[in-house]
C-alpha positions, 0 to 999 in steps of 0.5 A, a space after each residue: 778285495 770284497 765287498 760287503 753288501 753296504 759297499 756295493 750299494 754304496 759304490 753303485 750309488 756312488 757311480 749313479 750320481 758321479 754319471 748323473 754329473 757327467 750327463 749334465 755337464 754333457 746336457 749344457 753343449 748339447 742344449 745350446 747346440 739344440 737351441 743353434 740348430 732349431 733356433 728354440 727359445 728365440 736362439 738365433 743363428 749365425 750365418 758366414 755370408 749375408 743373404 744374394 736374395 732380397 725380398 719386397 717384405 719387411 720387418 721391424 726389428 727392434 733392439 732391447 739390452 739389459 745388464 745382469 746383476 753385478 756388472 756395472 756397466 751402462 749398456 744400451 742399443 744405439 737405435 730403438 728399431 730398424 725396419 728392413 726387408 728380408 734377405 737385407 742385411 742391416 748393420 746396428 749398433 750397443 754402446 757399452 761404457 764400463 763404470 768402475 775402476 776396474 776392467 771388466 770382461 762382459 760375456 753377451 746373451 742373447 734371445 729374440 721374440 717371437 722365440 719361433 722367429 729364433 731360426 731366421 734371425 741371421 748374425 753375419 758378424 756380432 761383439 756376441 761372438 767374443 768376449 768384450 773386455 772394458 778398461 776402467 772407466 772406457 766406453 765401447 760401441 759394438 756393431 752387429 751385422 744382421 738379416 732375416 732369413 728369406 725361409 721365413 717366408 715359406 712357414 706359414 707359422 712366421 705369416 703373421 710376425 711383423 717385428 722381431 725383438 732381439 735382446 741382448 744380456 751382459 754378465 760379467 764373467 769372472 772366469 775370463 777376468 781371472 785368467 787374464 790376471 793370471 796372465 798378467 801375473 805371469 808376464 810380470 814374474 818372467 819380467 814380460 811385457 804386460 798384455 793391454 787390454 782391448 776394449 770393444 770386440 
C-alpha cells in the first residue's frame, strides 16, 4: 500500500517516538551499571569476599535512613556511627517495622556521601540486595556487612575523607505486592497451600 506524504510523515514520527521510548527504557539499566562501576552519584559497590588487607587509617561511617511517602514503616539505623579501619569488615543493623494492618513489600535504595567515596564503599551482604516483606505489625532486624576498599588510599582525591555517610531509603514495591497476591490467588484457585510472608530477609 502506497502511503501519502502525510502518512509517511506520521509513520516516521511514530518510529522516532518508539525508538526514543525504547532508548529511555534501555538507559535505565545502562545508567545503573555505569553507577555501579564508577560509584557515580554515591552508588556503593558489591563485594563477594571480605578484604584481606586492613590498614591503620580509620574512617567513621555514619548511618542514615528515610522512607518514601506511602510507606507506613518505621525504619531506622541501630547505630548512629561506627569507626572502622580501612579494609576491616564491619557489621551494622537497621530495623524496620510495619505500622500498618496489611502485608507490605519494600525495596531499599542507597547512596553514600561524599559521592566520590561510593566507589570504595563495598557491601558483602545487605538487606538492600533483596525485597523485604513485612506482615502487619511485624518488626525485623536488617543486617549489612561492609568494608572500605583499601584502594581508597591510592586515590589522592579522597585524602580529605574522614567520614562517610551511608543513607538508605525504603519505598513501597507495589509491583512485587501485586505478584505476591496473584500467587496467593493462584494457590487458592487450585486448592494449594498459601505462601507465607517472610519478613526481615
